[in-house]
Backbone as a printed PyTorch tensor [residue, N CA C, xyz], in Angstrom:
tensor([[[  0.5990,  -0.8070,  -0.0880],
         [  0.4690,   0.1060,   0.0420],
         [  0.9200,   0.7160,  -0.0510]],

        [[  0.7260,   2.4770,  -1.1180],
         [  0.9150,   3.0140,  -1.1650],
         [  1.5050,   4.3930,   0.2160]],

        [[  2.5080,   5.0000,   0.5620],
         [  2.9210,   5.6890,   1.5480],
         [  1.3700,   7.0140,   1.4700]],

        [[  0.5410,   7.4840,   2.4430],
         [  0.0160,   8.8950,   2.1400],
         [  1.1300,  10.0910,   1.9270]],

        [[  1.2420,  10.9430,   1.6220],
         [  1.4590,  12.3940,   1.1920],
         [  1.4850,  12.9570,   2.5710]],

        [[  2.6880,  14.2320,   3.1120],
         [  2.1560,  14.3450,   4.3830],
         [  1.3140,  15.8680,   3.6890]],

        [[  0.4960,  16.7350,   4.7280],
         [  0.1560,  17.9590,   4.0570],
         [  1.0780,  18.9610,   4.2440]],

        [[  1.8310,  18.5310,   4.4510],
         [  3.0070,  19.8570,   4.0960],
         [  3.7330,  19.5310,   2.5750]],

        [[  3.5340,  18.2750,   2.0130],
         [  4.1760,  17.9610,   0.7320],
         [  3.4450,  18.0230,  -0.0120]],

        [[  1.7590,  17.9100,   0.1870],
         [  0.8220,  18.2950,  -0.6820],
         [  0.9520,  19.9140,  -0.7060]],

        [[  0.8360,  20.6080,   0.1500],
         [  0.8140,  22.1510,  -0.1190],
         [  1.8950,  22.5070,  -1.2130]],

        [[  3.1710,  22.2950,  -0.7860],
         [  4.5200,  22.3570,  -1.6180],
         [  3.9960,  22.0230,  -3.1330]],

        [[  3.6070,  20.9590,  -3.6050],
         [  3.0460,  20.9190,  -4.3480],
         [  1.7880,  22.1060,  -5.2910]],

        [[  1.1850,  22.1270,  -4.3350],
         [ -0.0360,  23.1660,  -4.5910],
         [  0.4600,  24.6750,  -4.8700]],

        [[  1.6650,  24.4520,  -4.2420],
         [  1.9990,  26.2640,  -4.2970],
         [  2.2660,  26.3530,  -5.7830]],

        [[  2.8750,  24.9970,  -6.4520],
         [  4.1860,  25.1020,  -8.0560],
         [  2.8030,  24.7530,  -9.1230]],

        [[  1.6360,  25.0170,  -8.7330],
         [  0.7750,  25.0610, -10.0450],
         [ -0.1720,  26.1440, -10.1150]],

        [[ -0.3980,  26.4050, -11.2490],
         [ -1.0250,  27.6460, -12.1440],
         [ -1.8940,  27.9030, -11.2350]],

        [[ -3.1300,  29.3720, -11.7330],
         [ -4.0780,  29.4030, -10.8270],
         [ -5.6390,  28.8950, -11.2640]],

        [[ -4.9580,  28.0720, -12.9370],
         [ -6.1270,  28.0060, -13.3300],
         [ -6.0690,  26.6430, -13.0620]],

        [[ -5.1570,  26.3290, -12.7010],
         [ -4.9290,  24.5720, -12.2990],
         [ -5.0610,  24.5300, -10.5940]],

        [[ -5.0270,  25.4720, -10.2910],
         [ -5.2700,  25.1820,  -8.7690],
         [ -6.5390,  25.3130,  -8.6500]],

        [[ -7.4810,  25.9100,  -9.4840],
         [ -8.8610,  26.1390,  -9.3680],
         [ -9.3260,  24.9480, -10.2400]],

        [[ -9.0450,  24.4100, -10.5770],
         [ -9.7840,  23.2530, -11.7780],
         [ -9.4320,  22.2180, -10.2660]],

        [[ -8.5470,  21.9490,  -9.3250],
         [ -8.1950,  21.4700,  -8.4330],
         [ -9.0980,  21.7250,  -7.1450]],

        [[ -9.8260,  22.5020,  -7.3560],
         [-10.3000,  23.2970,  -5.7230],
         [-11.5750,  22.4970,  -6.1500]],

        [[-11.7820,  22.7860,  -7.8080],
         [-13.5440,  22.0430,  -7.8450],
         [-13.1900,  20.5830,  -7.9340]],

        [[-12.8400,  19.9240,  -8.5440],
         [-12.2500,  18.7780,  -8.3650],
         [-12.3730,  18.1440,  -6.6520]],

        [[-11.5410,  18.3380,  -5.9560],
         [-11.8560,  17.9950,  -4.3150],
         [-13.2340,  18.5460,  -3.8580]],

        [[-14.1850,  19.0220,  -4.7270],
         [-15.0050,  19.9270,  -4.0180],
         [-16.0490,  19.0930,  -3.8480]],

        [[-16.4650,  18.2850,  -5.4410],
         [-16.6430,  17.0000,  -5.8760],
         [-16.6080,  15.8760,  -5.3240]],

        [[-15.3540,  15.5640,  -5.2240],
         [-15.0540,  14.0930,  -4.2370],
         [-15.3180,  14.5110,  -2.9510]],

        [[-15.5320,  15.5650,  -1.9520],
         [-15.6090,  15.8050,  -0.5240],
         [-17.4950,  15.6500,  -0.8590]],

        [[-18.3710,  16.3950,  -1.7990],
         [-19.5290,  15.9220,  -1.4670],
         [-20.2940,  14.5800,  -1.8870]],

        [[-19.4990,  14.3010,  -3.0700],
         [-19.9200,  12.4720,  -3.2150],
         [-19.4120,  11.8510,  -1.9210]],

        [[-18.0170,  11.8040,  -1.4870],
         [-18.2710,  10.7540,  -0.3850],
         [-18.3670,  11.6270,   0.9380]],

        [[-19.4040,  12.7460,   1.0470],
         [-20.7870,  12.6960,   2.0920],
         [-21.5060,  12.0310,   1.8420]],

        [[-22.2420,  11.6990,   1.0590],
         [-23.1460,  11.1950,   0.2410],
         [-23.1500,   9.6860,   0.1850]],

        [[-21.7410,   9.4180,   0.0860],
         [-21.6580,   7.8280,   0.1160],
         [-21.4470,   7.7270,   1.8220]],

        [[-20.7250,   7.9890,   2.0680],
         [-20.2220,   8.2450,   3.7040],
         [-21.6140,   7.9810,   4.7120]],

        [[-22.9010,   8.5790,   3.8880],
         [-24.1280,   8.7270,   4.7490],
         [-25.1200,   7.7950,   4.2730]],

        [[-26.0830,   7.3220,   5.2450],
         [-27.4400,   6.8840,   4.9940],
         [-28.8170,   7.5000,   4.6220]],

        [[-27.9060,   8.5640,   5.2620],
         [-29.2160,   9.8320,   4.6660],
         [-29.6720,  10.0730,   3.3590]],

        [[-31.0130,  10.1170,   3.2640],
         [-31.1870,  10.8690,   1.5980],
         [-30.3920,  12.3650,   1.3460]],

        [[-30.3870,  12.4570,   0.3270],
         [-29.5680,  13.7360,  -0.4680],
         [-31.0390,  15.1700,   0.3560]],

        [[-30.8060,  15.6820,   0.6360],
         [-31.0940,  17.1600,   1.1440],
         [-31.2130,  18.9410,   0.2550]],

        [[-32.3590,  19.1230,   0.2520],
         [-32.8620,  20.2140,  -0.5860],
         [-31.6710,  21.2550,  -0.2840]],

        [[-31.1970,  21.5510,   0.7730],
         [-30.1810,  22.5100,   1.4890],
         [-29.2530,  22.4620,   0.5000]],

        [[-28.3130,  20.9430,   0.3970],
         [-27.3500,  20.5710,  -0.3880],
         [-27.1220,  20.4560,  -1.6230]],

        [[-28.9000,  21.2270,  -2.2620],
         [-28.8830,  22.2430,  -3.5690],
         [-29.2840,  20.6240,  -4.3250]],

        [[-29.9060,  19.2150,  -3.5970],
         [-30.3640,  18.2780,  -4.3240],
         [-32.1450,  18.8350,  -4.3690]],

        [[-32.4540,  18.2780,  -5.4790],
         [-34.5020,  18.0410,  -5.6570],
         [-35.0100,  16.7130,  -5.5440]],

        [[-35.8680,  16.4620,  -5.5160],
         [-36.8770,  15.4340,  -5.9630],
         [-37.8320,  15.7350,  -7.1560]],

        [[-37.8330,  14.6440,  -8.1250],
         [-38.8980,  15.2030,  -8.6810],
         [-39.7010,  13.2130,  -9.7960]],

        [[-40.5260,  13.3500,  -9.3990],
         [-41.5860,  12.0720, -10.0150],
         [-41.8740,  11.9540, -11.3910]],

        [[-41.5900,  10.8160, -12.1170],
         [-41.4930,  10.6990, -13.5530],
         [-42.4540,   9.5900, -14.2080]],

        [[-43.0120,   9.6670, -15.1030],
         [-43.6030,   8.4930, -16.3590],
         [-42.4470,   7.7830, -16.7410]],

        [[-42.7290,   6.5950, -16.4410],
         [-41.8180,   5.3500, -17.0910],
         [-41.9560,   5.6790, -18.9270]],

        [[-42.7280,   6.1850, -19.3960],
         [-43.1860,   5.9580, -20.6240],
         [-44.2980,   4.5520, -21.0750]],

        [[-44.3070,   4.1270, -20.4740],
         [-45.1170,   2.4680, -20.6720],
         [-46.6950,   2.8380, -20.8370]],

        [[-47.0300,   2.5020, -21.2910],
         [-48.4690,   2.5540, -22.1010],
         [-49.6600,   1.8620, -20.8800]],

        [[-49.1740,   0.8980, -20.1090],
         [-50.0860,   0.2800, -19.5930],
         [-49.2640,   0.2930, -17.7240]],

        [[-48.7090,   1.4520, -18.0650],
         [-47.9880,   1.5640, -16.5850],
         [-49.0170,   2.1340, -15.7480]],

        [[-48.8430,   2.0950, -13.9640],
         [-50.0370,   3.4050, -13.9050],
         [-49.5590,   4.4380, -13.8490]],

        [[-48.4760,   4.3510, -14.0290],
         [-47.8860,   6.3470, -14.2560],
         [-49.1840,   6.9080, -15.4280]],

        [[-49.1490,   5.9860, -16.5520],
         [-49.7770,   5.9120, -17.4330],
         [-50.7730,   7.7030, -18.0530]],

        [[-51.4470,   7.3830, -17.0090],
         [-52.6640,   8.3570, -16.3900],
         [-51.8760,   9.4130, -15.6980]],

        [[-50.9390,   9.7190, -14.9450],
         [-50.2000,  11.0070, -14.6180],
         [-50.5880,  10.7140, -13.0950]],

        [[-51.3430,   9.8890, -12.7600],
         [-51.7220,  10.0190, -11.0930],
         [-50.6280,   9.1330, -10.2270]],

        [[-50.1280,   8.2210, -10.2960],
         [-49.1050,   7.8520,  -9.7830],
         [-47.6260,   7.7910, -10.5280]],

        [[-46.8370,   8.5830, -10.3380],
         [-45.6920,   8.6370, -10.8310],
         [-44.7320,   7.6270, -10.3360]],

        [[-43.4620,   7.7910, -10.8660],
         [-42.4320,   6.8590, -10.4340],
         [-41.0880,   8.0800,  -9.4910]],

        [[-40.7860,   7.5930,  -7.9570],
         [-39.5760,   8.5160,  -7.7080],
         [-40.4320,   8.3560,  -6.1020]],

        [[-40.1400,   9.3780,  -5.6760],
         [-38.6760,  10.6230,  -5.7300],
         [-37.8080,  10.0300,  -6.2190]],

        [[-36.8740,  10.7770,  -6.9990],
         [-35.6470,  10.7410,  -7.7260],
         [-35.0660,  12.0920,  -7.2320]],

        [[-33.5660,  11.7360,  -6.6640],
         [-33.2280,  13.3150,  -6.2670],
         [-32.2090,  13.0960,  -6.9430]],

        [[-31.7520,  14.5700,  -7.4290],
         [-31.1770,  14.8940,  -8.2150],
         [-30.4650,  16.3610,  -8.0200]],

        [[-29.2190,  16.8680,  -8.9200],
         [-28.7150,  17.8390,  -8.7650],
         [-28.5450,  18.8630, -10.2870]],

        [[-28.5280,  19.8520, -10.2270],
         [-27.8960,  19.9760, -11.4220],
         [-26.2120,  20.8700, -11.7910]],

        [[-25.5190,  19.9320, -12.7310],
         [-23.9960,  20.2730, -12.5550],
         [-23.5660,  20.8170, -14.1140]],

        [[-23.4560,  21.9050, -14.2450],
         [-22.0630,  22.6740, -15.2250],
         [-21.5600,  22.3740, -15.6170]],

        [[-20.8020,  21.9360, -16.7290],
         [-19.4470,  21.7370, -16.9490],
         [-19.6210,  22.3720, -18.0330]],

        [[-18.7570,  23.4590, -17.9760],
         [-17.9640,  24.2890, -19.9860],
         [-19.5310,  24.8250, -19.6140]],

        [[-19.9070,  24.3470, -20.8520],
         [-21.1610,  25.4010, -21.2590],
         [-22.6950,  24.2850, -21.3550]],

        [[-22.5840,  23.2500, -20.8380],
         [-23.5560,  22.0190, -20.8260],
         [-23.9790,  21.7830, -19.3470]],

        [[-25.0370,  21.8130, -19.8850],
         [-25.5350,  21.4510, -17.8150],
         [-26.4770,  19.8300, -18.0480]],

        [[-25.9890,  19.2800, -16.9030],
         [-26.2920,  17.8220, -16.5850],
         [-27.1100,  17.7680, -15.4720]],

        [[-27.2510,  16.2450, -15.4010],
         [-28.0750,  16.0190, -13.7320],
         [-27.4390,  14.5680, -13.5080]],

        [[-27.2740,  15.4340, -11.8500],
         [-26.2540,  13.8400, -11.0240],
         [-27.0670,  13.3840, -10.4720]],

        [[-27.9730,  11.9240, -10.3300],
         [-28.9120,  11.2240,  -9.7360],
         [-27.8100,  10.4710,  -8.7060]],

        [[-28.5140,  10.6430,  -7.5770],
         [-28.2000,  10.4750,  -6.1210],
         [-28.8680,   8.8810,  -6.0750]],

        [[-28.4060,   7.6090,  -6.0020],
         [-28.8450,   6.0680,  -5.9710],
         [-28.2470,   5.3050,  -5.0670]],

        [[-28.6890,   4.7950,  -3.9170],
         [-28.6810,   3.7440,  -3.1480],
         [-26.9930,   3.7530,  -2.5800]],

        [[-26.9630,   5.4870,  -1.9840],
         [-25.7850,   6.2420,  -1.4500],
         [-24.8090,   6.4400,  -2.2820]],

        [[-24.5200,   6.4690,  -3.1310],
         [-23.8630,   6.7360,  -4.3730],
         [-24.5890,   8.1510,  -5.4900]],

        [[-23.6480,   8.3460,  -6.5910],
         [-24.0020,   9.8300,  -7.4100],
         [-23.5670,   9.1370,  -8.5000]],

        [[-25.0150,   9.3600,  -9.4900],
         [-24.3580,   8.6110, -10.5960],
         [-25.0900,   9.5550, -11.8550]],

        [[-23.6550,  10.0480, -12.9700],
         [-24.0130,  11.3210, -13.9200],
         [-24.9370,  10.6020, -15.0400]],

        [[-25.7100,  11.5990, -15.4840],
         [-26.2900,  10.5530, -16.6340],
         [-26.8480,  12.1830, -17.6230]]])
C-alpha cells in the first residue's frame, strides 16, 4: 500500500500549480468531498445541499403512471454545470450517478 503524502508535501506541490490548475483542483476536490459525504451517510440528500426530487413517467402505456396520477419516484438529482453544458447527477443507493 502506498504511503500517504504529508499535508506539507501536498501544500508544496499545490504552490507550484498555476492559478487555473489550482482552481480546477479545488473544483475537483469539492466534488469528491460532496460525493464522499453522500456515500458515507445513509441519509437522503437534502434540498439544502442542492438536491431536488422529481417524480416521472416511465413511458409504458400500461403502467400505473400512464394517466399521470401515480408517478415513479422520488428520484433525487442535482444540476451540474460542465463548461457550457448542464447535466443531472442522480443519487442512487448512497452514490452519485451522472446522467
